[in-house]
C-alpha positions as CSV (number, residue, x, y, z in Angstrom):
1,M,181.4,-24.3,114.6
2,T,179.6,-21.0,114.7
3,R,176.2,-21.5,116.6
4,T,172.9,-20.3,115.2
5,L,171.6,-17.2,116.9
6,S,168.2,-17.6,118.3
7,K,167.2,-15.2,120.9
8,S,167.0,-11.7,120.1
9,Y,167.5,-8.8,122.4
10,P,165.5,-5.5,122.2
11,D,168.7,-3.4,122.3
12,V,172.2,-2.8,123.4
13,S,171.0,-1.7,126.9
14,S,169.1,-4.9,127.6
15,I,172.4,-7.1,126.7
16,I,174.4,-5.2,129.3
17,A,171.5,-5.2,131.8
18,E,170.8,-9.0,131.4
19,K,174.0,-10.4,130.5
20,K,176.7,-8.1,132.1
21,P,179.0,-9.4,129.5
22,A,182.6,-10.0,130.6
23,Q,183.6,-10.4,127.0
24,P,183.0,-8.3,124.0
25,V,179.8,-8.6,122.2
26,L,178.8,-8.0,118.4
27,C,175.2,-6.7,118.5
28,F,173.8,-7.5,115.1
29,N,170.6,-6.3,113.6
30,P,170.2,-8.1,110.2
31,Q,167.5,-5.7,109.0
32,K,170.2,-3.0,108.5
33,I,172.0,-5.2,105.9
34,I,168.5,-5.9,104.1
35,D,168.0,-2.2,104.1
36,N,171.3,-1.6,102.6
37,V,171.0,-4.1,99.9
38,T,167.5,-2.6,98.9
39,M,169.2,0.8,98.5
40,F,171.9,-0.3,96.4
41,K,169.7,-2.4,94.2
42,S,167.7,0.6,93.7
43,G,170.5,3.1,93.0
44,F,173.0,1.2,91.3
45,K,171.9,0.4,87.5
46,G,173.8,-3.0,87.5
47,V,174.3,-6.3,89.4
48,V,175.1,-5.9,93.0
49,G,177.3,-8.4,94.4
50,W,179.0,-8.4,98.0
51,A,182.5,-8.9,98.8
52,V,182.6,-11.8,101.4
53,K,186.0,-10.7,102.9
54,C,184.6,-7.9,104.9
55,N,182.8,-10.1,107.1
56,P,182.4,-13.9,106.5
57,H,180.1,-14.5,109.8
58,P,177.3,-16.8,108.8
59,E,174.6,-14.6,110.0
60,I,176.1,-11.8,108.1
61,I,175.9,-14.0,104.9
62,K,172.5,-15.2,105.5
63,A,171.2,-11.6,105.9
64,I,173.1,-10.6,102.6
65,I,171.3,-13.4,100.8
66,K,168.0,-12.5,102.5
67,G,168.3,-9.2,101.3
68,G,168.5,-10.6,97.6
69,V,172.3,-10.9,96.7
70,D,173.2,-14.0,94.9
71,Q,176.5,-13.1,93.4
72,F,179.6,-12.9,95.4
73,D,183.5,-11.5,95.2
74,V,185.4,-14.6,96.9
75,A,189.0,-14.5,97.4
76,S,189.8,-18.2,98.9
77,A,188.7,-21.7,99.1
78,D,187.2,-21.0,102.5
79,E,185.1,-18.2,101.2
80,I,183.8,-20.2,98.5
81,E,182.8,-22.9,100.9
82,R,180.9,-20.6,103.0
83,I,178.9,-19.2,100.1
84,K,178.2,-22.6,98.6
85,K,177.0,-23.7,102.1
86,Y,174.3,-20.8,102.2
87,C,173.5,-20.1,98.7
88,P,174.4,-23.1,96.6
89,D,173.1,-21.4,93.4
90,A,175.3,-18.3,93.7
91,V,177.3,-16.9,91.2
92,M,180.9,-16.5,92.4
93,H,183.8,-14.3,91.0
94,F,187.2,-15.3,92.0
95,N,188.3,-11.7,92.3
96,H,191.7,-12.2,94.0
97,P,194.3,-11.4,91.4
98,V,196.8,-13.5,92.7
99,K,195.5,-17.4,93.4
100,P,197.4,-20.3,94.2
101,V,197.3,-22.9,91.6
102,E,195.5,-25.6,93.8
103,E,192.7,-22.8,94.6
104,I,192.3,-22.4,90.4
105,K,191.9,-25.9,90.2
106,Y,189.5,-26.0,93.1
107,A,187.4,-23.2,91.9
108,Y,187.0,-24.3,88.2
109,F,186.6,-28.1,88.6
110,K,185.1,-28.5,92.0
111,A,183.2,-25.3,92.7
112,G,182.0,-24.4,89.1
113,I,183.4,-20.8,89.3
114,R,183.8,-19.3,85.8
115,N,184.7,-15.7,86.5
116,F,188.3,-14.9,87.5
117,V,190.2,-11.6,88.0
118,L,193.8,-11.0,87.1
119,D,196.4,-8.3,86.4
120,D,199.4,-9.9,85.1
121,M,200.3,-12.2,82.2
122,A,202.2,-14.7,84.5
123,E,198.8,-15.1,86.3
124,F,197.2,-15.5,82.9
125,D,199.6,-18.3,82.0
126,K,199.2,-19.9,85.3
127,I,195.1,-20.0,84.9
128,V,195.7,-21.4,81.3
129,A,198.2,-24.0,82.6
130,V,195.7,-25.3,85.2
131,L,192.8,-25.5,82.9
132,S,194.8,-27.2,80.3
133,K,196.1,-29.9,82.7
134,G,192.6,-30.6,83.6
135,K,191.9,-31.2,79.8
136,V,190.0,-28.0,79.2
137,T,190.3,-26.9,75.7
138,D,187.4,-24.6,75.2
139,F,187.4,-21.3,77.3
140,S,184.6,-19.8,75.9
141,D,182.5,-20.1,79.0
142,I,185.0,-18.5,81.2
143,T,185.3,-14.7,81.8
144,L,188.6,-13.1,82.8
145,L,188.6,-9.7,84.1
146,I,191.4,-7.6,83.8
147,R,192.0,-5.6,86.9
148,Y,193.7,-2.2,86.0
149,R,194.9,0.6,88.6
150,N,194.9,4.3,88.6
151,I,198.5,5.1,87.5
152,D,198.0,8.9,88.4
153,Q,197.6,8.3,92.2
154,I,194.8,11.1,92.2
155,E,192.1,10.9,94.7
156,K,192.5,7.4,96.7
157,G,190.5,5.6,99.4
158,Q,192.0,4.8,102.9
159,Y,193.8,1.8,101.3
160,D,195.4,2.5,98.1
161,F,195.0,-0.8,96.5
162,G,197.0,0.2,93.4
163,K,200.0,-0.3,95.4
164,K,199.4,-4.0,95.2
165,F,197.3,-4.8,92.5
166,G,196.3,-3.7,88.9
167,A,197.8,-3.5,85.5
168,T,199.1,-0.6,83.8
169,P,197.2,0.4,80.5
170,D,199.9,-1.2,78.5
171,E,199.7,-4.2,80.3
172,A,195.7,-4.3,80.4
173,F,195.8,-3.9,76.7
174,A,198.4,-6.9,76.2
175,L,196.1,-9.0,78.6
176,I,192.7,-8.2,76.8
177,Q,194.4,-9.1,73.4
178,K,195.9,-12.3,75.0
179,A,192.6,-13.4,76.5
180,I,190.8,-12.8,73.4
181,S,193.4,-14.7,71.4
182,K,192.5,-17.9,73.5
183,E,188.8,-17.2,73.2
184,F,188.0,-16.3,76.8
185,Q,185.2,-14.0,77.6
186,V,187.0,-10.7,78.7
187,G,185.9,-8.0,81.1
188,L,187.5,-5.3,83.2
189,A,187.7,-4.5,86.7
190,F,189.2,-1.9,89.2
191,H,188.9,-0.9,93.0
192,P,189.1,2.7,94.0
193,G,190.3,1.8,97.3
194,S,188.4,1.1,100.5
195,Q,186.3,4.0,102.0
196,N,186.7,6.0,98.8
197,E,185.3,9.5,99.4
198,H,185.6,10.8,95.7
199,P,182.9,9.5,93.7
200,S,184.6,11.2,90.5
201,I,187.5,8.6,90.8
202,S,185.1,5.8,89.7
203,A,183.7,7.6,86.9
204,K,187.5,8.3,85.8
205,M,188.2,4.6,86.0
206,I,185.6,3.8,84.2
207,E,186.3,6.0,81.3
208,R,189.9,4.6,81.4
209,G,189.1,1.2,81.4
210,L,186.6,1.6,78.5
211,K,189.2,3.5,76.3
212,I,192.0,0.6,77.1
213,A,189.3,-2.0,75.9
214,D,188.4,-0.1,72.8
215,D,192.0,0.2,71.8
216,A,192.5,-3.5,72.4
217,L,189.5,-4.7,70.7
218,Q,189.8,-2.5,67.7
219,G,189.4,-4.4,64.5
220,T,188.0,-7.3,66.3
221,D,184.2,-8.2,66.8
222,K,184.7,-8.8,70.3
223,K,183.0,-7.0,73.3
224,I,183.7,-6.3,77.1
225,V,181.2,-8.7,78.8
226,R,181.4,-7.3,82.1
227,L,182.8,-4.2,83.9
228,N,183.3,-4.5,87.8
229,V,183.6,-1.0,89.6
230,G,184.7,-2.8,92.7
231,G,183.8,-1.7,96.1
232,G,185.2,1.3,98.1
233,F,181.6,2.5,98.7
234,P,182.0,4.2,102.1
235,C,180.6,4.5,105.3
236,H,179.5,7.6,107.1
237,Y,181.9,7.7,110.0
238,P,181.9,10.8,112.2
239,D,183.9,13.9,111.5
240,R,184.5,12.5,107.7
241,D,183.0,14.7,104.6
242,T,181.6,11.8,102.9
243,P,179.3,12.2,99.9
244,D,175.7,10.4,99.9
245,M,175.5,7.0,98.2
246,E,173.2,8.6,95.6
247,D,176.4,10.7,94.3
248,Y,178.3,7.4,93.8
249,F,175.6,5.8,91.9
250,A,175.1,8.9,89.7
251,A,178.7,9.1,88.8
252,I,179.2,5.4,88.1
253,N,175.8,5.2,86.1
254,N,176.5,8.2,84.1
255,A,180.1,7.2,83.2
256,A,179.0,3.7,82.2
257,K,175.7,4.7,80.5
258,N,176.9,3.6,77.1
259,F,178.6,0.3,78.2
260,Q,176.7,-2.4,76.6
261,G,177.9,-5.3,78.9
262,E,177.2,-6.4,82.4
263,L,177.7,-3.4,85.1
264,F,178.8,-5.1,88.4
265,C,179.8,-3.9,91.8
266,E,181.3,-5.6,94.9
267,P,180.3,-3.5,97.9
268,G,181.5,-4.8,101.5
269,R,181.8,-2.1,104.2
270,A,178.7,-0.3,102.7
271,L,176.5,-3.1,103.1
272,V,177.4,-4.2,106.6
273,A,178.9,-1.6,108.8
274,N,176.0,-0.2,110.4
275,S,174.5,-3.8,111.2
276,I,176.9,-4.4,114.0
277,S,177.6,-2.4,117.3
278,V,180.5,-3.8,119.6
279,I,179.9,-3.6,123.5
280,T,183.3,-3.4,125.4
281,R,183.5,-3.2,129.1
282,V,185.9,-1.1,131.1
283,N,188.3,-3.4,132.7
284,L,190.1,-0.8,134.6
285,R,190.2,3.2,134.7
286,K,193.5,4.6,136.0
287,E,192.9,7.5,138.0
288,S,196.5,9.2,137.6
289,D,196.8,9.6,134.0
290,K,193.4,9.5,132.4
291,R,193.7,5.8,131.0
292,I,191.1,3.1,130.5
293,Y,191.6,-0.6,129.5
294,L,188.7,-2.3,127.6
295,N,188.2,-6.1,127.1
296,D,188.5,-5.5,123.3
297,G,191.2,-3.7,121.2
298,F,193.7,-4.0,118.2
299,Y,193.9,-7.5,118.2
300,G,190.1,-8.0,118.4
301,S,187.4,-6.0,117.0
302,F,189.8,-2.7,116.4
303,M,192.5,-4.1,114.0
304,E,191.8,-1.6,111.2
305,L,191.7,1.7,113.2
306,P,195.6,2.2,113.4
307,F,195.7,2.1,109.5
308,V,192.8,4.5,108.7
309,N,191.7,8.2,109.2
310,F,188.3,7.6,110.8
311,M,186.9,6.5,114.3
312,P,183.7,4.6,114.9
313,P,181.1,6.5,116.9
314,Y,180.5,5.5,120.5
315,R,178.6,6.0,123.7
316,V,178.8,5.1,127.3
317,F,176.7,2.9,129.5
318,N,176.6,2.3,133.2
319,A,177.4,-1.0,134.6
320,D,173.7,-1.7,135.0
321,G,173.0,-1.0,131.4
322,T,171.3,2.5,131.4
323,L,173.0,5.1,129.4
324,K,175.4,7.6,130.9
325,K,174.1,11.0,130.9
326,Y,176.9,13.9,130.9
327,A,177.6,17.2,129.4
328,A,180.6,18.0,127.3
329,K,182.1,20.1,130.2
330,D,182.2,16.8,132.2
331,T,184.3,15.0,129.5
332,A,188.3,14.4,129.4
333,S,190.4,12.7,127.0
334,F,191.4,9.2,127.7
335,Q,193.8,6.9,125.9
336,V,192.2,3.5,125.6
337,W,194.1,0.3,125.7
338,G,193.0,-3.3,124.7
339,P,193.0,-6.4,126.9
340,T,196.5,-7.7,125.8
341,C,199.8,-7.3,127.1
342,D,201.2,-5.7,123.9
343,S,201.8,-2.1,123.7
344,L,200.4,-1.8,120.3
345,D,197.0,-2.6,121.6
346,R,195.3,0.8,121.9
347,L,193.1,3.0,119.7
348,P,195.1,5.3,118.0
349,K,193.9,8.5,119.3
350,P,192.5,9.5,122.8
351,I,188.7,9.8,122.8
352,K,186.6,12.0,124.8
353,L,184.8,10.1,127.6
354,P,182.7,11.2,130.7
355,K,185.1,12.0,133.8
356,S,183.0,9.7,135.7
357,I,183.5,6.8,133.7
358,A,184.6,3.9,136.0
359,T,185.9,0.0,136.0
360,G,182.8,-1.9,135.2
361,D,181.1,0.7,132.9
362,Y,180.7,-0.2,129.0
363,I,181.4,1.6,125.9
364,E,179.4,0.8,122.7
365,F,181.1,1.4,119.4
366,G,179.0,1.7,116.4
367,L,179.3,1.2,112.6
368,M,181.5,-1.9,113.4
369,G,180.2,-4.4,111.0
370,S,183.1,-4.4,108.7
371,Y,186.5,-5.7,109.0
372,T,186.3,-6.2,112.9
373,N,185.4,-10.1,113.6
374,A,186.7,-10.8,110.0
375,T,190.2,-9.7,111.2
376,A,190.1,-10.5,115.0
377,T,192.7,-12.8,116.3
378,E,193.1,-15.0,119.6
379,F,196.4,-13.4,120.5
380,N,197.0,-14.0,124.3
381,G,194.5,-16.4,124.4
382,I,191.8,-13.8,124.4
383,E,188.7,-14.8,122.5
384,P,187.2,-12.6,119.8
385,A,183.7,-10.9,120.5
386,K,180.6,-13.1,120.0
387,M,177.7,-12.2,118.3
388,M,174.1,-11.5,119.7
389,L,171.0,-10.5,117.9
390,V,169.1,-7.1,118.6
391,D,165.9,-6.0,117.4
392,K,167.1,-2.3,117.4
393,L,170.6,-0.6,116.9
394,N,171.5,3.0,117.4
395,D,171.0,5.0,114.1
396,W,174.5,6.7,114.3
397,N,174.0,8.7,111.3
398,N,170.7,10.1,112.2
399,P,170.8,11.0,116.0
400,D,167.8,12.9,115.5
401,K,165.7,9.8,115.0
402,Q,166.8,8.3,118.5
């Protein structure tokens, strides 16, 4: 049971000074999420949902709801239950393309979900079989979104989701026609890949999907009722040439300007990444070969880093909570290791740290609100980072505002 957070600390420094935490800490500022939702609702000309998978912590969910989101991309019964608990009137979209029979049954008959994504005829048959076994004969209140992929493999995010999911144009054509024949409402869905840095790929995917739909629906009076442009909206990590979010909104809004149905997006990372920093403690600094060992690592908050081409920003604190001051000439490259006994447990690249860094000092890693606690394990019996509220987080993308 996750406890409700009550006490709020002024900032990261105050947590270190007062608590001297031996375990890693997720420093959470809910206002960051509220501001991000406001920005999306202002720029995206459609419905802004949220992908629960990127961080299902109750405090994150509550901040998302407070920001004004009431539609959610869910991928399991557990995620459905979490949203039902905190937003009973939410509209949920079961957007995992491959769903267990039991969870299709639960989603429709128990949770009242009427939106499902699929990318294969066997999944279509599975959904129809579950509904028919439950005596459903009228499918007209159910929307099936056909997820299609970028078969050109041009411009992709940090994760190429097309390797795992997505129908080819011919498969999508057939699925649309099959769904229409059963009187389902039909939509389209795609995902450009997490941390997509090419706004143009979304525009190209919209154009491709609408062309597939036009061909499949030719000669009928049916319309595509929803177009889900997925997530993939990026976070501005250091040393990455990431376009402004306005560029993504402009590309999507323009490509979909003649679409008459519901335009939908399901950002994850973009809404929550900057709402959390992780405080880590240096458990040991080895003098001989520039190594440090932290109390958090690959099996905790940093599981994503070996698989992606970005690094979160960071800064160093003394053991008393004061920010460590140092010049660039006083730094060296350190290999950073996590707390477990596994040699996989390290940051993928050395990082620049002050030569004076010592056992007992702290390193704060920023932009850590997505895919951190969501994927953390208890390997070696080491508990994942716990969350604490802070009134102010470092604005990593605007250092002049500090």
